[in-house]
N, C-alpha and C positions, 0 to 999 in steps of 0.2 A: 786346737783346731787350726790346721794351715790352711791357707788361702788355694783356691786352685790355681794353675798355674795360666797364665794369662798371655794368648798372642794374638795381636793386634795387626787388622791389614788396615795398612793407609790406601786413603781412596787414592786410586793409578800409581799407585808405590807398592813396595815391598811389605812382607811380615815383619813387624816386630817384636823381640822378645827378650827377654833376660838373658845378659849374658854371662848367666849361673847357670850353664846347660851345656852338657857336651854334644857337638855334632859328628855323626860319625856316617864314612860311605857302606858303601853296599856290601863292603868286606868288611867294615868293621874299624877302620883307618878314621882314628880320629881330626878333624882339622883343625888346627891352630884359630884360635879366635885371634881378633884385633885386641890388642893391650888398652890398659886404661877406661876400657868402654863400661857402663854399666847396661847397655843395649846392642843387640844384635839386629840387623837388617839381611835379612833374607829376600832373595831375588825371585819375582813372581812374573816377571816379563819373559823371563826366558833369553834373553839378551847381554845378560852381565859378563862381562870376560873373566869375573872372581866367584863363578858360583862355588858355592852355592849362596855367595854372599852378593848381598845389591853392591853395583857400583854407579846406580845412577843412570844407567843406559834407557829404564823407563821412559825417562823426559825425552830423550832424544828423538824413542820408537813410537811415541805414539800409543804407549798401553794403556787400556782402561781397564780397570777391575773397582768400580764401585760399587760392590755387591754388598749388602746390607742385611743383618739379622731381622729373619721373620718373628714380628713380635705376636705372642699370642696375647 
């Protein structure tokens, strides 16, 4: 049985996922992934100049994203 794909929400930062993924735009065009990395960080703040990838802009814009999953 394979493990489910995991996307980690970093506190006040990007979404982080395995680089073993394809990311495509709304037309189906594939974004080139950063080479030599095991993980990919996707922008959540909306301020990255390299969307959909994170460029660290969340630190300058004061992005707040510390939501946690509700435990049952």
